[in-house]
Backbone as numpy.savetxt, mean C-alpha at the origin, in Angstrom:
# Nx Ny Nz CAx CAy CAz Cx Cy Cz
-18.42 -46.35 26.25 -19.25 -45.14 26.25 -18.38 -43.88 26.25
-17.31 -43.95 27.04 -16.40 -42.82 27.12 -15.78 -42.54 25.75
-15.39 -43.60 25.05 -14.79 -43.46 23.72 -15.80 -42.88 22.74
-17.04 -43.32 22.83 -18.09 -42.80 21.95 -18.32 -41.31 22.21
-18.23 -40.93 23.47 -18.42 -39.52 23.83 -17.32 -38.66 23.20
-16.08 -39.15 23.26 -14.96 -38.43 22.66 -15.15 -38.26 21.15
-15.58 -39.34 20.51 -15.81 -39.29 19.06 -16.91 -38.29 18.74
-17.98 -38.32 19.54 -19.11 -37.42 19.33 -18.67 -35.95 19.48
-17.91 -35.69 20.56 -17.45 -34.31 20.81 -16.52 -33.85 19.68
-15.64 -34.75 19.23 -14.72 -34.42 18.13 -15.49 -34.08 16.86
-16.48 -34.91 16.54 -17.28 -34.66 15.35 -18.07 -33.36 15.48
-18.54 -33.09 16.70 -19.31 -31.87 16.95 -18.43 -30.63 16.75
-17.21 -30.70 17.28 -16.28 -29.58 17.12 -15.92 -29.40 15.64
-15.68 -30.50 14.95 -15.34 -30.45 13.53 -16.48 -29.84 12.72
-17.70 -30.26 13.04 -18.87 -29.73 12.34 -19.01 -28.23 12.59
-18.77 -27.83 13.85 -18.84 -26.41 14.19 -17.80 -25.59 13.45
-16.59 -26.17 13.33 -15.50 -25.50 12.62 -15.84 -25.34 11.14
-16.41 -26.39 10.56 -16.79 -26.33 9.14 -17.88 -25.29 8.92
-18.85 -25.26 9.84 -19.91 -24.26 9.74 -19.35 -22.84 9.86
-18.39 -22.67 10.78 -17.77 -21.36 10.97 -17.07 -20.91 9.69
-16.32 -21.82 9.07 -15.58 -21.47 7.86 -16.50 -21.17 6.68
-17.73 -21.62 6.77 -18.67 -21.38 5.68 -19.60 -20.20 5.93
-19.37 -19.50 7.03 -20.14 -18.29 7.29 -19.91 -17.30 6.15
-20.95 -16.64 5.70 -20.82 -15.68 4.60 -20.28 -14.35 5.12
-19.26 -13.85 4.46 -18.69 -12.55 4.79 -18.74 -11.67 3.54
-18.55 -10.36 3.75 -18.68 -9.41 2.65 -17.36 -9.18 1.93
-17.42 -9.21 0.61 -16.27 -8.87 -0.25 -16.65 -7.60 -1.02
-15.80 -6.58 -0.94 -16.09 -5.31 -1.61 -15.15 -5.10 -2.80
-15.71 -4.51 -3.84 -14.91 -4.19 -5.03 -15.43 -2.90 -5.64
-14.52 -1.97 -5.91 -14.90 -0.72 -6.55 -14.74 -0.82 -8.05
-15.79 -0.50 -8.79 -15.74 -0.52 -10.25 -16.33 0.80 -10.77
-15.50 1.55 -11.48 -15.93 2.85 -12.02 -16.56 3.72 -10.93
-15.90 3.74 -9.76 -16.25 4.60 -8.63 -17.55 4.20 -7.92
-18.08 3.05 -8.24 -19.20 2.48 -7.50 -18.69 1.27 -6.72
-19.18 1.10 -5.50 -18.74 -0.01 -4.65 -19.77 -1.14 -4.73
-19.29 -2.31 -5.07 -20.15 -3.49 -5.16 -19.79 -4.46 -4.03
-20.81 -5.04 -3.44 -20.61 -5.99 -2.35 -21.20 -7.34 -2.72
-20.49 -8.38 -2.34 -21.04 -9.72 -2.52 -20.60 -10.60 -1.37
-21.35 -11.65 -1.15 -21.07 -12.55 -0.04 -20.25 -13.75 -0.53
-19.21 -14.08 0.23 -18.40 -15.26 -0.05 -18.16 -16.01 1.25
-17.88 -17.31 1.20 -17.60 -18.07 2.43 -16.32 -17.56 3.10
-16.30 -17.60 4.42 -15.15 -17.13 5.18 -13.86 -17.84 4.77
-13.94 -19.15 4.51 -12.72 -19.89 4.18 -12.11 -19.41 2.86
-12.94 -18.97 1.93 -12.43 -18.43 0.67 -11.67 -17.14 0.92
-12.22 -16.30 1.80 -11.57 -15.03 2.12 -10.23 -15.27 2.81
-10.19 -16.23 3.73 -8.95 -16.55 4.44 -7.90 -17.10 3.48
-8.31 -18.03 2.63 -7.37 -18.64 1.68 -6.82 -17.60 0.70
-7.68 -16.69 0.26 -7.25 -15.65 -0.67 -6.25 -14.71 0.01
-6.51 -14.42 1.28 -5.62 -13.55 2.05 -4.23 -14.17 2.16
-4.18 -15.44 2.50 -2.90 -16.15 2.64 -2.19 -16.24 1.29
-2.97 -16.47 0.23 -2.38 -16.56 -1.11 -1.74 -15.24 -1.51
-2.42 -14.12 -1.24 -1.87 -12.81 -1.60 -0.56 -12.55 -0.84
-0.57 -12.88 0.44 0.64 -12.71 1.25 1.81 -13.49 0.65
1.54 -14.71 0.23 2.58 -15.55 -0.39 3.13 -14.90 -1.65
2.25 -14.40 -2.50 2.70 -13.80 -3.76 3.50 -12.51 -3.53
3.09 -11.69 -2.55 3.87 -10.49 -2.25 5.29 -10.86 -1.86
5.42 -11.89 -1.03 6.75 -12.32 -0.58 7.58 -12.85 -1.75
6.94 -13.61 -2.62 7.66 -14.17 -3.76 8.07 -13.08 -4.76
7.20 -12.10 -4.96 7.52 -11.00 -5.87 8.72 -10.22 -5.35
8.69 -9.89 -4.06 9.79 -9.13 -3.45 11.09 -9.93 -3.50
11.00 -11.21 -3.23 12.19 -12.06 -3.28 12.82 -12.04 -4.67
11.97 -12.11 -5.69 12.47 -12.09 -7.06 13.08 -10.74 -7.45
12.43 -9.65 -7.01 12.91 -8.31 -7.36 14.26 -8.02 -6.72
14.41 -8.37 -5.45 15.60 -7.97 -4.69 16.73 -9.00 -4.73
16.54 -10.05 -5.48 17.58 -11.08 -5.58 18.87 -10.48 -6.13
19.98 -10.79 -5.48 21.32 -10.35 -5.89 21.55 -8.85 -5.74
20.70 -8.17 -4.97 20.93 -6.74 -4.72 22.12 -6.55 -3.78
22.90 -5.50 -4.02 24.08 -5.28 -3.21 23.81 -4.69 -1.85
22.89 -3.72 -1.76 22.59 -3.09 -0.47 21.12 -2.70 -0.41
20.73 -2.10 0.72 19.32 -1.78 0.94 18.80 -0.73 -0.03
19.59 0.29 -0.29 19.15 1.33 -1.23 18.91 0.73 -2.61
19.76 -0.19 -3.00 19.57 -0.85 -4.30 18.26 -1.64 -4.31
17.93 -2.28 -3.18 16.67 -3.02 -3.09 15.49 -2.09 -3.29
15.52 -0.94 -2.62 14.42 0.01 -2.74 14.31 0.52 -4.18
15.45 0.82 -4.78 15.44 1.29 -6.18 14.92 0.21 -7.13
15.29 -1.03 -6.86 14.81 -2.13 -7.70 13.29 -2.25 -7.61
12.77 -2.12 -6.41 11.31 -2.19 -6.23 10.64 -1.02 -6.94
11.25 0.16 -6.85 10.75 1.34 -7.56 10.71 1.07 -9.06
11.84 0.62 -9.61 11.92 0.35 -11.05 10.91 -0.71 -11.48
10.77 -1.75 -10.67 9.84 -2.83 -11.00 8.41 -2.30 -11.04
8.06 -1.46 -10.07 6.71 -0.88 -10.04 6.47 -0.01 -11.27
7.44 0.83 -11.60 7.30 1.70 -12.78 7.15 0.89 -14.06
7.87 -0.22 -14.15 7.85 -1.03 -15.37 6.59 -1.90 -15.48
6.04 -2.30 -14.36 4.94 -3.27 -14.37 3.56 -2.69 -14.10
3.49 -1.47 -13.58 2.20 -0.84 -13.34 2.08 0.37 -14.25
1.30 0.23 -15.32 1.10 1.32 -16.27 0.41 2.49 -15.56
0.92 3.69 -15.78 0.37 4.88 -15.12 -0.88 5.37 -15.84
-2.03 5.14 -15.22 -3.29 5.57 -15.81 -4.20 4.39 -16.11
-5.39 4.71 -16.56 -6.37 3.69 -16.91 -6.48 3.63 -18.43
-6.04 2.54 -19.05 -6.13 2.42 -20.51 -7.56 2.63 -21.01
-7.67 3.21 -22.17 -8.98 3.50 -22.76 -9.81 2.22 -22.88
-11.09 2.35 -22.55 -12.08 1.28 -22.62 -11.96 0.25 -21.48
-10.99 0.45 -20.57 -10.90 -0.43 -19.40 -11.50 0.25 -18.19
-12.03 -0.53 -17.29 -12.70 0.01 -16.12 -11.72 0.46 -15.04
-12.17 1.44 -14.25 -11.44 1.84 -13.05 -11.82 0.86 -11.95
-10.85 0.12 -11.43 -11.14 -0.87 -10.40 -10.37 -0.56 -9.14
-11.01 -0.82 -8.02 -10.38 -0.61 -6.72 -10.61 -1.86 -5.88
-9.58 -2.69 -5.79 -9.72 -3.91 -4.99 -8.37 -4.24 -4.38
-7.99 -5.49 -4.36 -6.75 -5.88 -3.69 -5.51 -5.45 -4.47
-4.44 -5.20 -3.72 -3.18 -4.75 -4.31 -2.65 -5.77 -5.31
-2.78 -7.05 -5.00 -2.30 -8.08 -5.94 -3.03 -7.98 -7.26
-4.31 -7.62 -7.23 -5.07 -7.49 -8.47 -4.58 -6.32 -9.32
-4.08 -5.26 -8.65 -3.48 -4.15 -9.39 -2.26 -4.66 -10.15
-1.45 -5.47 -9.47 -0.25 -6.04 -10.09 -0.63 -6.92 -11.28
-1.66 -7.74 -11.10 -2.10 -8.64 -12.17 -2.64 -7.86 -13.37
-3.44 -6.82 -13.09 -3.99 -6.00 -14.18 -2.89 -5.22 -14.89
-1.92 -4.73 -14.11 -0.80 -4.02 -14.70 -1.05 -2.56 -14.99
-2.05 -1.96 -14.36 -2.29 -0.53 -14.52 -2.99 0.01 -13.29
-2.95 1.34 -13.14 -3.63 1.92 -11.99 -3.42 3.42 -11.89
-4.17 4.02 -10.99 -4.07 5.46 -10.72 -2.84 5.72 -9.85
-2.60 6.99 -9.52 -1.40 7.32 -8.74 -1.41 6.66 -7.37
-2.58 6.60 -6.73 -2.64 5.96 -5.41 -2.45 4.45 -5.52
-2.91 3.85 -6.60 -2.74 2.40 -6.77 -1.28 2.05 -7.06
-0.62 2.88 -7.86 0.80 2.67 -8.11 1.60 2.79 -6.82
1.27 3.82 -6.03 1.94 4.01 -4.73 1.62 2.87 -3.78
0.41 2.36 -3.85 -0.01 1.25 -2.99 0.83 0.00 -3.26
1.05 -0.28 -4.53 1.89 -1.43 -4.91 3.31 -1.24 -4.40
3.88 -0.07 -4.68 5.27 0.21 -4.29 5.46 0.13 -2.78
4.59 0.78 -2.03 4.76 0.81 -0.57 4.53 -0.57 0.05
3.63 -1.34 -0.54 3.41 -2.70 -0.03 4.64 -3.56 -0.24
5.20 -3.52 -1.43 6.38 -4.34 -1.72 7.58 -3.89 -0.89
7.73 -2.57 -0.69 8.82 -2.08 0.16 8.67 -2.59 1.59
7.46 -2.53 2.11 7.22 -2.99 3.48 7.50 -4.47 3.61
7.10 -5.25 2.62 7.41 -6.68 2.63 8.92 -6.93 2.55
9.64 -6.02 1.93 11.10 -6.16 1.82 11.82 -5.71 3.09
11.05 -5.19 4.05 11.65 -4.77 5.32 11.85 -3.28 5.46
11.28 -2.50 4.53 11.41 -1.05 4.58 10.01 -0.44 4.76
9.66 -0.03 5.97 8.31 0.51 6.23 7.99 1.65 5.26
6.83 1.59 4.66 6.47 2.59 3.64 4.98 2.87 3.68
4.62 4.05 3.18 3.20 4.44 3.19 2.92 5.39 2.04
1.66 5.45 1.65 1.23 6.45 0.68 1.21 7.82 1.36
1.52 8.84 0.58 1.67 10.20 1.12 0.89 11.17 0.24
-0.13 11.78 0.81 -1.02 12.66 0.05 -0.49 14.10 0.07
-0.44 14.72 -1.09 0.06 16.09 -1.20 -0.93 16.94 -1.99
-0.97 18.23 -1.66 -1.85 19.17 -2.35 -1.16 20.52 -2.49
-1.43 21.24 -3.57 -0.89 22.60 -3.69 -1.47 23.48 -2.58
-0.70 24.43 -2.13 -1.16 25.31 -1.06 -2.43 26.04 -1.49
-3.46 25.94 -0.67 -4.72 26.61 -0.95 -5.62 25.91 -1.94
-5.22 24.73 -2.40 -6.00 23.97 -3.38 -6.56 22.70 -2.75
-7.61 22.17 -3.36 -8.22 20.92 -2.86 -7.77 19.70 -3.65
-7.17 19.92 -4.82 -6.70 18.79 -5.62 -5.63 18.02 -4.85
-5.66 16.69 -4.99 -4.74 15.85 -4.23 -4.02 14.89 -5.17
-2.76 14.65 -4.85 -1.95 13.70 -5.62 -1.26 12.78 -4.61
-1.03 11.53 -5.02 -0.47 10.55 -4.08 0.92 10.12 -4.52
1.87 10.26 -3.61 3.23 9.75 -3.82 3.52 8.74 -2.71
4.79 8.40 -2.52 5.15 7.38 -1.52 6.28 7.88 -0.63
6.26 7.43 0.63 7.39 7.67 1.53 7.87 6.32 2.05
9.19 6.17 2.09 9.81 4.93 2.58 10.76 5.30 3.71
10.57 4.66 4.86 11.44 4.96 6.00 12.73 4.15 5.88
13.84 4.89 5.83 15.15 4.21 5.73 16.21 5.06 6.41
16.95 4.44 7.31 18.08 5.08 7.98 17.69 6.41 8.63
16.52 6.41 9.29 16.07 7.59 10.02 15.46 8.69 9.17
15.26 8.43 7.88 14.72 9.44 6.97 13.51 8.89 6.22
12.59 9.78 5.86 11.40 9.39 5.10 11.62 9.80 3.64
12.09 8.83 2.86 12.45 9.09 1.47 11.21 9.23 0.59
11.27 10.15 -0.36 10.11 10.50 -1.18 10.25 9.92 -2.59
9.18 9.27 -3.07 9.18 8.65 -4.40 7.85 8.93 -5.10
7.90 9.00 -6.42 6.69 9.10 -7.24 6.77 8.04 -8.34
6.14 6.90 -8.11 6.18 5.82 -9.10 5.28 6.12 -10.30
4.23 6.91 -10.10 3.28 7.18 -11.18 3.96 7.94 -12.32
4.74 8.98 -11.95 5.48 9.74 -12.96 6.98 9.40 -12.96
7.30 8.30 -12.30 8.66 7.71 -12.36 9.75 8.67 -11.92
9.52 9.35 -10.80 10.49 10.30 -10.27 11.12 9.82 -8.97
12.45 9.72 -8.96 13.20 9.59 -7.72 13.87 10.94 -7.50
13.58 11.58 -6.39 14.08 12.92 -6.13 15.45 12.86 -5.46
16.35 13.73 -5.89 17.73 13.71 -5.41 18.06 15.02 -4.69
18.64 14.92 -3.49 18.99 16.13 -2.75 20.37 16.65 -3.16
20.80 17.72 -2.53 22.07 18.37 -2.93 23.29 17.50 -2.65
23.12 16.47 -1.81 24.23 15.56 -1.51 24.26 14.35 -2.45
23.33 14.35 -3.41 23.29 13.23 -4.35 22.57 12.01 -3.81
21.87 12.17 -2.68 21.12 11.07 -2.07 19.65 11.17 -2.45
18.92 10.08 -2.27 17.47 10.15 -2.46 16.91 11.12 -1.44
16.13 12.08 -1.90 15.62 13.14 -1.03 14.53 12.64 -0.10
14.52 13.19 1.09 13.47 12.90 2.06 12.41 14.00 1.99
11.31 13.79 2.70 10.28 14.83 2.79 10.90 16.10 3.38
11.71 15.93 4.43 12.37 17.08 5.05 13.29 17.82 4.10
13.99 17.09 3.25 14.87 17.72 2.26 14.08 18.62 1.32
12.94 18.13 0.87 12.12 18.89 -0.09 11.52 20.12 0.57
11.13 19.99 1.84 10.60 21.15 2.57 11.67 22.24 2.67
12.90 21.83 2.94 14.00 22.78 3.07 14.48 23.32 1.72
14.38 22.50 0.69 14.91 22.88 -0.63 13.93 22.49 -1.74
12.93 23.35 -2.01 11.92 23.05 -3.04 12.50 22.86 -4.44
13.72 23.34 -4.67 14.31 23.20 -6.01 14.56 21.74 -6.37
14.54 20.86 -5.36 14.69 19.43 -5.61 13.62 18.95 -6.59
12.40 19.43 -6.41 11.29 19.02 -7.28 11.45 19.63 -8.67
11.97 20.85 -8.72 12.16 21.52 -10.01 13.15 20.76 -10.90
14.03 19.99 -10.26 15.03 19.23 -11.01 14.55 17.82 -11.38
13.31 17.51 -11.03 12.76 16.18 -11.34 12.71 15.96 -12.85
12.86 14.72 -13.25 12.87 14.38 -14.68 11.51 14.63 -15.32
10.46 14.19 -14.67 9.11 14.31 -15.22 8.28 15.28 -14.39
7.83 16.36 -15.03 7.05 17.38 -14.32 5.80 17.73 -15.12
4.80 16.88 -15.10 3.58 17.14 -15.87 2.68 18.17 -15.20
1.74 18.65 -15.95 0.67 19.48 -15.38 -0.45 18.53 -14.99
-0.84 18.56 -13.73 -1.87 17.65 -13.22 -3.12 18.44 -12.89
-4.18 18.20 -13.61 -5.45 18.90 -13.40 -5.25 20.42 -13.40
-4.54 20.89 -14.41 -4.28 22.32 -14.65 -3.35 22.95 -13.61
-2.69 22.13 -12.81 -1.78 22.64 -11.78 -0.38 22.08 -12.04
0.63 22.95 -11.94 2.00 22.51 -12.17 2.41 21.44 -11.15
3.17 20.49 -11.63 3.64 19.38 -10.78 4.34 19.90 -9.52
5.23 20.89 -9.69 5.99 21.41 -8.56 5.10 21.97 -7.47
3.94 22.52 -7.86 3.06 23.17 -6.88 2.47 22.17 -5.89
2.37 20.90 -6.29 1.84 19.90 -5.37 2.78 19.66 -4.19
4.02 20.06 -4.34 5.02 19.81 -3.30 5.35 21.06 -2.48
4.60 22.16 -2.69 4.98 23.41 -2.03 4.39 23.59 -0.64
3.66 22.61 -0.16 3.07 22.72 1.19 3.08 21.35 1.88
4.23 20.68 1.83 4.33 19.33 2.40 4.20 19.35 3.92
3.50 18.37 4.42 3.37 18.20 5.87 4.52 17.31 6.35
5.33 17.80 7.31 6.45 16.99 7.80 5.97 15.65 8.36
6.80 14.64 8.24 6.50 13.33 8.79 7.71 12.86 9.59
7.47 12.54 10.85 8.56 12.15 11.75 8.45 10.72 12.24
7.26 10.15 12.08 7.06 8.79 12.58 5.83 8.18 11.91
5.85 6.88 11.69 4.64 6.16 11.29 3.93 5.80 12.59
2.90 6.57 12.94 2.30 6.45 14.26 1.14 5.46 14.34
0.83 4.77 13.25 -0.20 3.73 13.30 0.30 2.53 12.49
-0.47 1.45 12.55 -0.15 0.29 11.72 -0.19 0.71 10.25
0.81 0.30 9.49 0.85 0.66 8.08 -0.16 -0.14 7.28
-0.72 0.48 6.26 -1.68 -0.21 5.39 -1.05 -1.48 4.81
0.22 -1.39 4.41 0.89 -2.56 3.84 1.00 -3.70 4.84
1.14 -3.37 6.12 1.25 -4.41 7.15 -0.06 -5.18 7.31
-1.15 -4.57 6.88 -2.45 -5.24 6.99 -2.59 -6.36 5.97
-1.63 -6.47 5.06 -1.65 -7.58 4.10 -0.99 -8.83 4.67
-0.37 -8.69 5.85 0.35 -9.79 6.48 -0.54 -10.47 7.51
-0.83 -11.76 7.37 -1.82 -12.44 8.23 -1.64 -12.22 9.72
-0.45 -12.44 10.26 -0.24 -12.32 11.71 -0.45 -10.88 12.18
0.10 -9.93 11.43 -0.06 -8.52 11.81 -1.50 -8.06 11.65
-2.19 -8.59 10.64 -3.59 -8.22 10.45 -4.44 -8.72 11.61
-4.18 -9.94 12.06 -4.92 -10.50 13.19 -4.70 -9.65 14.44
-3.44 -9.31 14.70 -3.13 -8.48 15.87 -3.78 -7.10 15.74
-3.76 -6.54 14.54 -4.37 -5.23 14.30 -5.87 -5.25 14.58
-6.57 -6.27 14.09 -8.01 -6.36 14.28 -8.35 -6.44 15.77
-7.56 -7.18 16.53 -7.78 -7.27 17.98 -7.52 -5.92 18.64
-6.45 -5.26 18.22 -6.07 -3.97 18.81 -7.13 -2.90 18.54
-7.64 -2.86 17.32 -8.64 -1.86 16.96 -9.94 -2.05 17.74
-10.29 -3.30 18.00 -11.50 -3.55 18.77 -11.35 -3.08 20.21
-10.14 -3.11 20.72 -9.87 -2.63 22.07 -9.69 -1.11 22.09
-9.15 -0.57 21.00 -8.87 0.86 20.92 -9.12 1.36 19.50
-10.34 1.80 19.20 -10.68 2.25 17.84 -9.78 3.38 17.32
-9.17 4.13 18.23 -8.31 5.25 17.82 -7.02 4.77 17.15
-6.73 3.49 17.27 -5.49 2.95 16.69 -5.68 2.49 15.24
-6.79 2.86 14.64 -7.07 2.45 13.27 -6.01 2.98 12.30
-5.65 2.16 11.32 -4.59 2.52 10.38 -4.99 3.68 9.48
-4.01 4.50 9.11 -4.23 5.58 8.16 -4.12 5.03 6.74
-4.96 5.56 5.87 -4.84 5.20 4.46 -3.69 5.98 3.83
-3.60 7.28 4.19 -2.53 8.14 3.69 -1.85 8.85 4.86
-0.59 9.16 4.69 0.07 10.15 5.54 0.09 11.44 4.74
0.70 12.48 5.31 0.68 13.77 4.65 -0.57 14.52 5.05
-1.56 14.55 4.21 -2.84 15.16 4.57 -3.48 14.35 5.69
-4.29 15.01 6.47 -4.95 14.32 7.57 -6.13 13.52 7.04
-5.81 12.42 6.40 -6.83 11.53 5.83 -6.67 10.17 6.46
-7.69 9.67 7.13 -7.62 8.37 7.78 -8.53 7.39 7.09
-8.21 6.11 7.25 -9.03 5.07 6.62 -10.35 4.95 7.37
């Protein structure tokens, strides 16, 4: 009887676990600026999450293979993003907003999506990174670039227009460098007019950044960190991750 009870309890727990994994959860996808929701089983969402994490790690491993130093790794990730994520939405294709891996698979995206790919891959490579929102002084238009924390500095990158900014010492410029010396942007290779505003003007009112004070968006792609984050946010909603740094925009 005791053995039968154990078998019964085991089967009951297994059945409960299977039922739990089949609970319907919401999957969101943005298409042409409309958000669509559909229900999928929890186990599908978990498996997809783990699969994406695996691919990010494999992509980073391939990009940074045989790199000499950390700066070279960051530059390689920058170059890879510029080469593999087309800047803009090709004609007749939809604007989509979903998982970062899907941006990589599609091979195109807006400025924030390009920055999202770059900062995610940098973070997976061990260099904390985040999207950084900038606006011309007195204007509401917004453009998204990237910041990567390295050696005590927040380095500034623009993968969408393929700009690595260089300071007067010949190093990759930080946000602080650009605030002190705006001519750094004037020397950029690509300086388009964005929504009738000069490229340089988007950098004339940068908000200093001294610390990543919340969980990074890229870290939320990592299963263990995502689990810890979800628990932390439930205990303290104020610890919610920022979508962008720079402008005061939170997720």
